[in-house]
N, C-alpha and C positions, 0 to 999 in steps of 0.2 A: 399335486395340489393336496391331497388327503393328508400326506405326511407334513406339509407345511402347516396345516390347521391343527393337526395334533400337536406339532411342537410349540406352536404358538399358545395353544391352551396349556401345555405343561409349563411353558415360561412364564405365564401369568399366574400360574398356580391355581388355576380354576377347575372346578368339577365339571363333569359333562352337563349337569343340571345348571350350573351357574353360567356356563358358556352358552348354553342353548337360551337362557332367559335373556342375556345380553343381545343375542342375535335375533330373538324374536321368533325362534322355531322350537319345535318339540325335541326332546331328548333323543327320541328314536331317529328323528331326522338328522340330528347331529351325529350320531352313531353312524348312520348310513353314508354320510358325507365323509367321516374320518375313515371308514372302511374302503371308501372309494366306489361304493355301490351307485351312488348319485353325485351329480356334480352340483355345486352350490349356485343358486340364482345370483344374478348381477347384484340385487340389493344386499345379500349375504356377503358377497365378496367385497363390496363397498365397506360394510360394517367392520368386516376383517381388517381392511387396510387401515381403517380408522384406530382399531385396536392395537395394530402392530406399530403405528406411528409412521 
């Protein structure tokens, strides 16, 4: 899951700050999700699915 989120962010050409703002989370939380330290909550997954189309 973390690689998918990272690839999505790269494909949208977003910085970590911008992606975190869109998702409504802190940059540090996004970093932890991208590294696989934590799993995103359901609302974040929903927002990611909308972003990815």
